[in-house]
N, C-alpha and C positions, 0 to 999 in steps of 0.2 A: 200367363200374363199376371201382372200385379193387380193392384186396385183399379177397378174400371168396370167394363161392361162386356157381356157376351151378347152378340146379336145373331139370331137365327134368321136366315133370309130365304125367301121363296119368291120367284117371279111368276106371276100369272100371265095369261095369254094376251093381255092388253099392255104389258110392260114394254118400255122403250128406254132410250137413253135419257129422256126427260124424267122418267121414273127414277132412274139412277141418280140424277141431279137432285131431285126433290128428297129422295130418301137419305142421301148423304147430308143434306142440309138439316133435315129433321134429326137424324141420328147424332150428329155432332153438336147440335144446339139445344136439344131437349134437356130440361133440368130434372134428371132422374137420380143423379148422384148426390151424396151428402158430403159436404166438406167437414173438416175437423170442428168447426163451430156449429155444426148441425144444420147449416143452411143448404137448400137445394141449389145445385149448380150443374152445368153440363159436364160431360166427361172431359171435354177439352179444358174447361175452367179448372177442373180437378187435377189436370195434368195426368189423367188416368189412361190406362191401356184399353184397347178394344180388340176383342176376338170375334171374328166374323165366321159363322158356320153356315154352309149351304144346307138347306133343310127342305127338300122338295115335298116332304110329307105334310108340311104346313098348308099346302094347297089342296089337300084331299077333302073330299066331300063324302059323307056317309050315304050310301044308296043300298037300301035293304040291309044285308048283313055284311057288306064289304065296303071298302074305301075305293073311290075312284079319283083319278088325278087328271081328268080331261081339261081342267081349267089352267093347268100349268103350261108354261111355254115349252117348246120342244127343247131337247137336250142341247143342241148346238147353240141356239139363241140363249138359253139359260146360262150356259157356260160363259158365253161372250158378255152377257149382262153382269154376271157375277164377277168376272175379272175386271170389268170397267168399274163396278161398284167398289171393289177392294182398292183399286188404284185411286179412285175418287176420294174415298175416305182417308187413305194414306196422305194424299196431297192436302186435304182439308186439315187434318190433324197436324201435319208438319208445319203448316203456316202459323199455327197459334199455340202449339202445345209441345211438350217434351214427351208426351205419351207415345207408346208403341202400338202399331196395328199389326195383328197377326190374322192370317186367313187360312181356313181349312181348304181341303182339296175338293173341287167340284166333282161330283159323281163317285166319290170314294166312300167306303164305309169308314167311319171315324169313331174312336172311343174318346169320350169326354168325361172328365170328373171335375166337379166344381165345388168350391166352398163359398157360401154366400153369407152376407150379413143381414139377410132378410128374404122373405119369400116374395120378391118383387118381379113380376113378369108383366110386360106391357106389349100391346100390339100396335104397330104403326102401319097403317094401311094407306098407301099413296097410289 
């Protein structure tokens, strides 16, 4: 992608289509990007791109010396919610922006390399 944002996504056991709707609204409207004038704008206002990566490990909890993922949705529901989320973000971006939306493959190992203009990482929990 070009200038824009990378979003790592994990759905926990209480996630639903309402979660997808809320997350889409937050992701496309939150003012995390910086325009050429240095003002904070949404990725859509920036006309920026969005890369969505499924990341089940975000739902992990440390228990003793190992990680457990019992709070994540099951794989079938997770894949369905992820696909709905990707489509929802694409639709929202297409309505207001010339930016592109790219989505990783749910359940697949993926290699990612990023160049950033700052160490900005935020958690949006809906």
